Every structure is written in C-alpha cells, then in structure tokens.
TIVO-2410 file (N, C-alpha, C; in nm, 3 decimals):
# residues 139
REC num residu      c1      c2      c3 atome chaine
REC   1      M   1.273  -5.758  -3.411     N      A
REC   1      M   1.224  -5.795  -3.294    CA      A
REC   1      M   1.082  -5.837  -3.294     C      A
REC   2      S   1.075  -5.984  -3.297     N      A
REC   2      S   0.950  -6.001  -3.316    CA      A
REC   2      S   0.835  -6.038  -3.161     C      A
REC   3      H   0.908  -6.000  -3.047     N      A
REC   3      H   0.814  -6.068  -2.954    CA      A
REC   3      H   0.816  -5.889  -2.915     C      A
REC   4      H   0.731  -5.868  -2.754     N      A
REC   4      H   0.715  -5.759  -2.746    CA      A
REC   4      H   0.814  -5.708  -2.647     C      A
REC   5      L   0.834  -5.508  -2.619     N      A
REC   5      L   0.905  -5.489  -2.536    CA      A
REC   5      L   0.927  -5.527  -2.402     C      A
REC   6      T   1.006  -5.530  -2.308     N      A
REC   6      T   0.992  -5.578  -2.195    CA      A
REC   6      T   0.960  -5.407  -2.111     C      A
REC   7      E   0.902  -5.442  -1.979     N      A
REC   7      E   0.846  -5.300  -1.906    CA      A
REC   7      E   0.994  -5.190  -1.921     C      A
REC   8      N   1.103  -5.238  -1.910     N      A
REC   8      N   1.217  -5.162  -1.902    CA      A
REC   8      N   1.245  -5.087  -2.034     C      A
REC   9      A   1.252  -5.130  -2.135     N      A
REC   9      A   1.233  -5.106  -2.288    CA      A
REC   9      A   1.131  -4.992  -2.296     C      A
REC  10      I   1.028  -5.031  -2.265     N      A
REC  10      I   0.898  -4.933  -2.278    CA      A
REC  10      I   0.932  -4.805  -2.198     C      A
REC  11      S   0.979  -4.830  -2.067     N      A
REC  11      S   1.049  -4.688  -1.994    CA      A
REC  11      S   1.138  -4.612  -2.060     C      A
REC  12      R   1.240  -4.689  -2.148     N      A
REC  12      R   1.344  -4.615  -2.171    CA      A
REC  12      R   1.275  -4.544  -2.336     C      A
REC  13      C   1.184  -4.596  -2.399     N      A
REC  13      C   1.126  -4.548  -2.489    CA      A
REC  13      C   1.062  -4.406  -2.462     C      A
REC  14      L   0.984  -4.414  -2.319     N      A
REC  14      L   0.911  -4.316  -2.262    CA      A
REC  14      L   1.008  -4.189  -2.223     C      A
REC  15      I   1.111  -4.226  -2.187     N      A
REC  15      I   1.261  -4.107  -2.167    CA      A
REC  15      I   1.342  -4.045  -2.309     C      A
REC  16      D   1.266  -4.114  -2.425     N      A
REC  16      D   1.326  -4.095  -2.528    CA      A
REC  16      D   1.478  -4.169  -2.525     C      A
REC  17      D   1.521  -4.253  -2.462     N      A
REC  17      D   1.641  -4.354  -2.440    CA      A
REC  17      D   1.626  -4.429  -2.497     C      A
REC  18      G   1.548  -4.492  -2.545     N      A
REC  18      G   1.528  -4.637  -2.621    CA      A
REC  18      G   1.623  -4.637  -2.767     C      A
REC  19      V   1.692  -4.732  -2.734     N      A
REC  19      V   1.760  -4.807  -2.840    CA      A
REC  19      V   1.714  -4.803  -2.993     C      A
REC  20      P   1.743  -4.807  -3.101     N      A
REC  20      P   1.633  -4.789  -3.230    CA      A
REC  20      P   1.578  -4.895  -3.238     C      A
REC  21      Q   1.627  -5.016  -3.234     N      A
REC  21      Q   1.519  -5.126  -3.270    CA      A
REC  21      Q   1.407  -5.147  -3.152     C      A
REC  22      E   1.425  -5.088  -3.053     N      A
REC  22      E   1.313  -5.091  -2.939    CA      A
REC  22      E   1.212  -4.972  -3.045     C      A
REC  23      R   1.262  -4.858  -3.049     N      A
REC  23      R   1.161  -4.739  -3.127    CA      A
REC  23      R   1.133  -4.776  -3.257     C      A
REC  24      Q   1.174  -4.882  -3.310     N      A
REC  24      Q   1.141  -4.943  -3.451    CA      A
REC  24      Q   1.030  -5.057  -3.424     C      A
REC  25      H   1.030  -5.117  -3.320     N      A
REC  25      H   0.920  -5.198  -3.298    CA      A
REC  25      H   0.793  -5.158  -3.237     C      A
REC  26      L   0.852  -5.046  -3.145     N      A
REC  26      L   0.679  -4.919  -3.098    CA      A
REC  26      L   0.629  -4.876  -3.273     C      A
REC  27      G   0.737  -4.858  -3.380     N      A
REC  27      G   0.636  -4.846  -3.493    CA      A
REC  27      G   0.536  -4.929  -3.541     C      A
REC  28      E   0.584  -5.032  -3.514     N      A
REC  28      E   0.547  -5.167  -3.591    CA      A
REC  28      E   0.421  -5.239  -3.507     C      A
REC  29      C   0.482  -5.231  -3.334     N      A
REC  29      C   0.355  -5.328  -3.306    CA      A
REC  29      C   0.256  -5.216  -3.202     C      A
REC  30      A   0.148  -5.234  -3.242     N      A
REC  30      A   0.004  -5.155  -3.177    CA      A
REC  30      A   0.014  -5.197  -3.016     C      A
REC  31      A   0.042  -5.345  -3.008     N      A
REC  31      A   0.034  -5.348  -2.869    CA      A
REC  31      A   0.162  -5.297  -2.783     C      A
REC  32      C   0.270  -5.242  -2.802     N      A
REC  32      C   0.380  -5.214  -2.722    CA      A
REC  32      C   0.296  -5.031  -2.710     C      A
REC  33      R   0.290  -4.999  -2.849     N      A
REC  33      R   0.267  -4.899  -2.854    CA      A
REC  33      R   0.144  -4.855  -2.730     C      A
REC  34      A   0.028  -4.938  -2.751     N      A
REC  34      A  -0.088  -4.906  -2.650    CA      A
REC  34      A  -0.023  -4.916  -2.521     C      A
REC  35      E   0.054  -4.998  -2.498     N      A
REC  35      E   0.152  -4.986  -2.327    CA      A
REC  35      E   0.190  -4.883  -2.308     C      A
REC  36      L   0.261  -4.803  -2.419     N      A
REC  36      L   0.317  -4.695  -2.394    CA      A
REC  36      L   0.273  -4.584  -2.383     C      A
REC  37      A   0.114  -4.586  -2.461     N      A
REC  37      A   0.040  -4.475  -2.429    CA      A
REC  37      A  -0.044  -4.463  -2.315     C      A
REC  38      G  -0.047  -4.611  -2.257     N      A
REC  38      G  -0.141  -4.618  -2.112    CA      A
REC  38      G  -0.033  -4.555  -2.021     C      A
REC  39      L   0.105  -4.592  -2.057     N      A
REC  39      L   0.179  -4.523  -1.916    CA      A
REC  39      L   0.190  -4.357  -1.928     C      A
REC  40      E   0.218  -4.315  -2.063     N      A
REC  40      E   0.218  -4.198  -2.093    CA      A
REC  40      E   0.096  -4.127  -2.001     C      A
REC  41      S  -0.019  -4.172  -2.052     N      A
REC  41      S  -0.180  -4.128  -2.011    CA      A
REC  41      S  -0.139  -4.140  -1.860     C      A
REC  42      S  -0.095  -4.219  -1.782     N      A
REC  42      S  -0.097  -4.248  -1.632    CA      A
REC  42      S  -0.015  -4.146  -1.571     C      A
REC  43      L   0.109  -4.116  -1.634     N      A
REC  43      L   0.184  -4.031  -1.581    CA      A
REC  43      L   0.133  -3.875  -1.614     C      A
REC  44      A   0.084  -3.864  -1.735     N      A
REC  44      A   0.018  -3.749  -1.729    CA      A
REC  44      A  -0.092  -3.712  -1.618     C      A
REC  45      Q  -0.192  -3.823  -1.608     N      A
REC  45      Q  -0.266  -3.785  -1.514    CA      A
REC  45      Q  -0.229  -3.769  -1.358     C      A
REC  46      F  -0.105  -3.830  -1.372     N      A
REC  46      F  -0.071  -3.797  -1.197    CA      A
REC  46      F   0.021  -3.681  -1.197     C      A
REC  47      R   0.090  -3.642  -1.308     N      A
REC  47      R   0.110  -3.513  -1.305    CA      A
REC  47      R   0.031  -3.392  -1.287     C      A
REC  48      G  -0.098  -3.405  -1.345     N      A
REC  48      G  -0.207  -3.318  -1.340    CA      A
REC  48      G  -0.255  -3.314  -1.187     C      A
REC  49      S  -0.252  -3.437  -1.115     N      A
REC  49      S  -0.333  -3.454  -0.973    CA      A
REC  49      S  -0.195  -3.381  -0.908     C      A
REC  50      I  -0.069  -3.388  -0.891     N      A
REC  50      I   0.024  -3.328  -0.858    CA      A
REC  50      I   0.028  -3.193  -0.824     C      A
REC  51      H  -0.039  -3.150  -0.986     N      A
REC  51      H  -0.021  -3.016  -1.015    CA      A
REC  51      H  -0.162  -2.942  -0.951     C      A
REC  52      R  -0.261  -2.979  -0.937     N      A
REC  52      R  -0.363  -2.964  -0.860    CA      A
REC  52      R  -0.349  -2.952  -0.724     C      A
REC  53      W  -0.307  -3.067  -0.687     N      A
REC  53      W  -0.273  -3.064  -0.517    CA      A
REC  53      W  -0.189  -2.927  -0.493     C      A
REC  54      S  -0.045  -2.924  -0.603     N      A
REC  54      S   0.019  -2.790  -0.549    CA      A
REC  54      S  -0.026  -2.706  -0.528     C      A
REC  55      E  -0.154  -2.657  -0.641     N      A
REC  55      E  -0.207  -2.517  -0.666    CA      A
REC  55      E  -0.332  -2.501  -0.529     C      A
REC  56      R  -0.364  -2.616  -0.496     N      A
REC  56      R  -0.495  -2.618  -0.344    CA      A
REC  56      R  -0.376  -2.568  -0.258     C      A
REC  57      E  -0.292  -2.643  -0.214     N      A
REC  57      E  -0.197  -2.624  -0.094    CA      A
REC  57      E  -0.132  -2.484  -0.091     C      A
REC  58      H  -0.103  -2.415  -0.212     N      A
REC  58      H  -0.058  -2.272  -0.243    CA      A
REC  58      H  -0.168  -2.195  -0.199     C      A
REC  59      Y  -0.271  -2.205  -0.270     N      A
REC  59      Y  -0.427  -2.124  -0.231    CA      A
REC  59      Y  -0.449  -2.139  -0.079     C      A
REC  60      R  -0.448  -2.280  -0.005     N      A
REC  60      R  -0.442  -2.276   0.146    CA      A
REC  60      R  -0.346  -2.212   0.222     C      A
REC  61      S  -0.224  -2.198   0.208     N      A
REC  61      S  -0.126  -2.152   0.227    CA      A
REC  61      S  -0.142  -1.977   0.204     C      A
REC  62      W  -0.172  -1.930   0.103     N      A
REC  62      W  -0.206  -1.821   0.106    CA      A
REC  62      W  -0.342  -1.732   0.176     C      A
REC  63      C  -0.435  -1.842   0.169     N      A
REC  63      C  -0.544  -1.758   0.238    CA      A
REC  63      C  -0.512  -1.757   0.403     C      A
REC  64      K  -0.417  -1.868   0.447     N      A
REC  64      K  -0.377  -1.885   0.587    CA      A
REC  64      K  -0.319  -1.741   0.610     C      A
REC  65      E  -0.218  -1.707   0.521     N      A
REC  65      E  -0.139  -1.608   0.541    CA      A
REC  65      E  -0.213  -1.485   0.546     C      A
REC  66      L  -0.342  -1.481   0.450     N      A
REC  66      L  -0.402  -1.369   0.451    CA      A
REC  66      L  -0.514  -1.328   0.594     C      A
REC  67      S  -0.526  -1.467   0.633     N      A
REC  67      S  -0.628  -1.435   0.754    CA      A
REC  67      S  -0.523  -1.417   0.879     C      A
REC  68      I  -0.402  -1.433   0.875     N      A
REC  68      I  -0.333  -1.383   0.964    CA      A
REC  68      I  -0.328  -1.250   0.980     C      A
REC  69      M  -0.336  -1.184   0.870     N      A
REC  69      M  -0.337  -1.025   0.831    CA      A
REC  69      M  -0.441  -0.974   0.840     C      A
REC  70      N  -0.535  -1.027   0.861     N      A
REC  70      N  -0.649  -0.968   0.851    CA      A
REC  70      N  -0.688  -0.926   0.981     C      A
REC  71      F  -0.704  -0.823   1.020     N      A
REC  71      F  -0.721  -0.766   1.142    CA      A
REC  71      F  -0.829  -0.779   1.203     C      A
REC  72      D  -0.948  -0.770   1.127     N      A
REC  72      D  -1.087  -0.798   1.166    CA      A
REC  72      D  -1.100  -0.919   1.286     C      A
REC  73      N  -1.034  -1.015   1.218     N      A
REC  73      N  -1.052  -1.145   1.282    CA      A
REC  73      N  -0.975  -1.169   1.412     C      A
REC  74      R  -0.858  -1.091   1.337     N      A
REC  74      R  -0.730  -1.104   1.474    CA      A
REC  74      R  -0.786  -1.033   1.636     C      A
REC  75      L  -0.885  -0.876   1.570     N      A
REC  75      L  -0.934  -0.857   1.712    CA      A
REC  75      L  -1.057  -0.911   1.726     C      A
REC  76      K  -1.118  -0.973   1.655     N      A
REC  76      K  -1.267  -1.041   1.672    CA      A
REC  76      K  -1.276  -1.063   1.828     C      A
REC  77      G  -1.362  -0.993   1.884     N      A
REC  77      G  -1.395  -1.032   2.059    CA      A
REC  77      G  -1.340  -0.978   2.134     C      A
REC  78      M  -1.219  -0.886   2.078     N      A
REC  78      M  -1.162  -0.800   2.190    CA      A
REC  78      M  -1.217  -0.685   2.285     C      A
REC  79      Y  -1.350  -0.702   2.221     N      A
REC  79      Y  -1.411  -0.596   2.338    CA      A
REC  79      Y  -1.568  -0.639   2.361     C      A
REC  80      G  -1.550  -0.790   2.364     N      A
REC  80      G  -1.662  -0.863   2.406    CA      A
REC  80      G  -1.811  -0.825   2.361     C      A
REC  81      G  -1.795  -0.754   2.220     N      A
REC  81      G  -1.947  -0.760   2.163    CA      A
REC  81      G  -1.951  -0.627   2.174     C      A
REC  82      H  -1.855  -0.547   2.229     N      A
REC  82      H  -1.928  -0.407   2.218    CA      A
REC  82      H  -1.811  -0.301   2.130     C      A
REC  83      E  -1.766  -0.345   2.018     N      A
REC  83      E  -1.664  -0.270   1.932    CA      A
REC  83      E  -1.712  -0.137   1.902     C      A
REC  84      T  -1.868  -0.123   1.906     N      A
REC  84      T  -1.902   0.040   1.872    CA      A
REC  84      T  -1.874   0.116   2.000     C      A
REC  85      A  -1.929   0.068   2.096     N      A
REC  85      A  -1.902   0.179   2.204    CA      A
REC  85      A  -1.774   0.205   2.233     C      A
REC  86      A  -1.645   0.066   2.223     N      A
REC  86      A  -1.520   0.129   2.264    CA      A
REC  86      A  -1.455   0.170   2.135     C      A
REC  87      G  -1.512   0.198   2.021     N      A
REC  87      G  -1.445   0.318   1.903    CA      A
REC  87      G  -1.512   0.438   1.938     C      A
REC  88      L  -1.651   0.463   1.998     N      A
REC  88      L  -1.671   0.616   2.001    CA      A
REC  88      L  -1.622   0.650   2.115     C      A
REC  89      S  -1.625   0.549   2.236     N      A
REC  89      S  -1.504   0.590   2.354    CA      A
REC  89      S  -1.407   0.674   2.281     C      A
REC  90      S  -1.310   0.554   2.224     N      A
REC  90      S  -1.182   0.620   2.189    CA      A
REC  90      S  -1.167   0.754   2.102     C      A
REC  91      V  -1.324   0.759   2.022     N      A
REC  91      V  -1.327   0.911   1.925    CA      A
REC  91      V  -1.310   1.038   2.050     C      A
REC  92      V  -1.433   0.994   2.164     N      A
REC  92      V  -1.404   1.090   2.247    CA      A
REC  92      V  -1.279   1.129   2.343     C      A
REC  93      L  -1.221   1.019   2.354     N      A
REC  93      L  -1.104   1.049   2.446    CA      A
REC  93      L  -1.008   1.125   2.363     C      A
REC  94      H  -0.967   1.062   2.237     N      A
REC  94      H  -0.897   1.157   2.131    CA      A
REC  94      H  -0.920   1.308   2.136     C      A
REC  95      V  -1.027   1.350   2.092     N      A
REC  95      V  -1.099   1.441   2.063    CA      A
REC  95      V  -1.082   1.557   2.203     C      A
REC  96      A  -1.087   1.461   2.297     N      A
REC  96      A  -1.086   1.560   2.422    CA      A
REC  96      A  -0.963   1.601   2.455     C      A
REC  97      A  -0.859   1.482   2.458     N      A
REC  97      A  -0.724   1.510   2.444    CA      A
REC  97      A  -0.654   1.627   2.339     C      A
REC  98      V  -0.707   1.645   2.240     N      A
REC  98      V  -0.660   1.742   2.145    CA      A
REC  98      V  -0.742   1.890   2.156     C      A
REC  99      A  -0.823   1.850   2.196     N      A
REC  99      A  -0.911   1.987   2.289    CA      A
REC  99      A  -0.820   2.037   2.360     C      A
REC 100      L  -0.789   1.972   2.485     N      A
REC 100      L  -0.696   2.044   2.580    CA      A
REC 100      L  -0.585   2.051   2.537     C      A
REC 101      L  -0.535   1.977   2.458     N      A
REC 101      L  -0.408   2.051   2.405    CA      A
REC 101      L  -0.385   2.162   2.323     C      A
REC 102      L  -0.492   2.196   2.234     N      A
REC 102      L  -0.543   2.321   2.174    CA      A
REC 102      L  -0.560   2.459   2.280     C      A
REC 103      V  -0.618   2.406   2.360     N      A
REC 103      V  -0.681   2.517   2.522    CA      A
REC 103      V  -0.496   2.518   2.559     C      A
REC 104      E  -0.441   2.479   2.568     N      A
REC 104      E  -0.287   2.479   2.640    CA      A
REC 104      E  -0.206   2.548   2.544     C      A
REC 105      A  -0.227   2.521   2.414     N      A
REC 105      A  -0.122   2.607   2.335    CA      A
REC 105      A  -0.171   2.730   2.298     C      A
REC 106      N  -0.317   2.755   2.324     N      A
REC 106      N  -0.343   2.877   2.308    CA      A
REC 106      N  -0.335   2.926   2.442     C      A
REC 107      Q  -0.355   2.900   2.533     N      A
REC 107      Q  -0.297   2.980   2.655    CA      A
REC 107      Q  -0.164   3.022   2.705     C      A
REC 108      E  -0.100   2.945   2.622     N      A
REC 108      E   0.083   2.949   2.648    CA      A
REC 108      E   0.099   3.093   2.546     C      A
REC 109      Q   0.025   3.080   2.432     N      A
REC 109      Q   0.032   3.215   2.329    CA      A
REC 109      Q  -0.082   3.367   2.414     C      A
REC 110      G  -0.092   3.342   2.517     N      A
REC 110      G  -0.191   3.452   2.559    CA      A
REC 110      G  -0.289   3.440   2.474     C      A
REC 111      L  -0.354   3.354   2.400     N      A
REC 111      L  -0.502   3.380   2.364    CA      A
REC 111      L  -0.562   3.289   2.435     C      A
REC 112      H  -0.711   3.386   2.419     N      A
REC 112      H  -0.794   3.343   2.526    CA      A
REC 112      H  -0.945   3.351   2.460     C      A
REC 113      W  -1.017   3.206   2.442     N      A
REC 113      W  -1.146   3.208   2.357    CA      A
REC 113      W  -1.241   3.204   2.502     C      A
REC 114      D  -1.341   3.248   2.442     N      A
REC 114      D  -1.489   3.208   2.542    CA      A
REC 114      D  -1.549   3.090   2.547     C      A
REC 115      L  -1.635   3.016   2.613     N      A
REC 115      L  -1.657   2.917   2.617    CA      A
REC 115      L  -1.761   2.870   2.449     C      A
REC 116      A  -1.788   2.949   2.424     N      A
REC 116      A  -1.887   2.964   2.267    CA      A
REC 116      A  -1.778   2.894   2.215     C      A
REC 117      Q  -1.664   2.957   2.180     N      A
REC 117      Q  -1.548   2.930   2.060    CA      A
REC 117      Q  -1.509   2.751   2.070     C      A
REC 118      Y  -1.449   2.750   2.243     N      A
REC 118      Y  -1.421   2.599   2.270    CA      A
REC 118      Y  -1.510   2.482   2.199     C      A
REC 119      T  -1.632   2.529   2.213     N      A
REC 119      T  -1.753   2.437   2.221    CA      A
REC 119      T  -1.768   2.437   2.055     C      A
REC 120      V  -1.785   2.532   1.984     N      A
REC 120      V  -1.777   2.517   1.825    CA      A
REC 120      V  -1.630   2.432   1.775     C      A
REC 121      A  -1.532   2.453   1.839     N      A
REC 121      A  -1.389   2.387   1.782    CA      A
REC 121      A  -1.432   2.228   1.808     C      A
REC 122      F  -1.446   2.214   1.948     N      A
REC 122      F  -1.467   2.100   1.996    CA      A
REC 122      F  -1.577   2.007   1.933     C      A
REC 123      L  -1.700   2.051   1.889     N      A
REC 123      L  -1.767   1.993   1.779    CA      A
REC 123      L  -1.728   1.984   1.640     C      A
REC 124      A  -1.642   2.095   1.584     N      A
REC 124      A  -1.570   2.060   1.437    CA      A
REC 124      A  -1.473   1.962   1.449     C      A
REC 125      L  -1.428   1.926   1.551     N      A
REC 125      L  -1.302   1.831   1.535    CA      A
REC 125      L  -1.402   1.715   1.583     C      A
REC 126      F  -1.511   1.697   1.651     N      A
REC 126      F  -1.552   1.570   1.703    CA      A
REC 126      F  -1.618   1.535   1.524     C      A
REC 127      A  -1.688   1.611   1.486     N      A
REC 127      A  -1.774   1.604   1.371    CA      A
REC 127      A  -1.672   1.506   1.270     C      A
REC 128      G  -1.539   1.611   1.246     N      A
REC 128      G  -1.434   1.556   1.150    CA      A
REC 128      G  -1.389   1.434   1.167     C      A
REC 129      A  -1.370   1.374   1.301     N      A
REC 129      A  -1.371   1.257   1.326    CA      A
REC 129      A  -1.455   1.146   1.331     C      A
REC 130      H  -1.562   1.167   1.381     N      A
REC 130      H  -1.675   1.108   1.316    CA      A
REC 130      H  -1.667   1.075   1.185     C      A
REC 131      L  -1.690   1.166   1.072     N      A
REC 131      L  -1.728   1.176   0.956    CA      A
REC 131      L  -1.573   1.057   0.906     C      A
REC 132      A  -1.451   1.077   0.926     N      A
REC 132      A  -1.334   0.996   0.888    CA      A
REC 132      A  -1.334   0.839   0.951     C      A
REC 133      I  -1.431   0.827   1.051     N      A
REC 133      I  -1.449   0.717   1.108    CA      A
REC 133      I  -1.530   0.624   1.030     C      A
REC 134      R  -1.628   0.666   0.987     N      A
REC 134      R  -1.740   0.640   0.924    CA      A
REC 134      R  -1.725   0.588   0.749     C      A
REC 135      R  -1.610   0.670   0.696     N      A
REC 135      R  -1.560   0.677   0.568    CA      A
REC 135      R  -1.481   0.517   0.582     C      A
REC 136      F  -1.389   0.505   0.661     N      A
REC 136      F  -1.306   0.414   0.655    CA      A
REC 136      F  -1.364   0.272   0.722     C      A
REC 137      T  -1.466   0.309   0.776     N      A
REC 137      T  -1.551   0.145   0.866    CA      A
REC 137      T  -1.619   0.133   0.715     C      A
REC 138      R  -1.651   0.191   0.601     N      A
REC 138      R  -1.751   0.171   0.495    CA      A
REC 138      R  -1.617   0.082   0.405     C      A
REC 139      S  -1.524   0.104   0.380     N      A
REC 139      S  -1.395   0.031   0.292    CA      A
REC 139      S  -1.372  -0.100   0.312     C      A
***
C-alpha cells in the first residue's frame, strides 16, 4: 500500500477492525499513524468531557435531592422569622399538656400533690425539654 489510508480505513483501525494490509500500512506510514493518533486523542478528550459532564449532572441532581430533604430550607419562612418564639411556644404547650396528663393520672390513682410538688415537677420537665432542644439544635 503506497498511498495513505482512507478515513474509513483509519476508523476501522481505530476499532481494531482493520485488514492486515491497513495495519501494516499504519506501522510503516507516520502520516497515517499521526491521523489515527489525532482521532484517538479527540475521542479521548470527548469521552473525558462527557464523563465530567455526567459527573457534574449527577452531582447537581444529588444536591437537588439533598436540598429537597433538607428540612431547614423547606421550613424556612414558615413562622415569618419568629422560629425561636414558635419553638418556645411549642415547648411550653407540650410541657403543659404533659403536666396536665400527669395531674389527671395522679388524681385517678388517688394521689394528691400540693402546689410545690406540681411546680417542681413542671420545672423539671420544662428544664429537660429545654436541654433536649438545645442539644438537638446544635447538631
């Protein structure tokens, strides 16, 4: 083969489907080898570009999924900037509800506490709830 390989022949050699004469010509002809090397380089760069794009898109979709699951962003603005007041109100209501349930349960069993015992129990329950909230808001 004294002439250069056609584009189809170089493509066949690229995918290892070239006939023996074409492969032999590649071994002897620097111009055809350079053409094949340029094509291989272009394909490698294209493959790398697609791989980077794919990773970036995967990362973006992962971040989007994560932001959907992020409760802080979902609830942001729900209380009009008064999140602390809403949280404290919630704690007070829950502590009061638990205190009332304790009072009801104790009265059904015939236990009678005086005002000091109710106050201490309420404060202990409130302090426990406050510490738990502080611990979880730091996380």
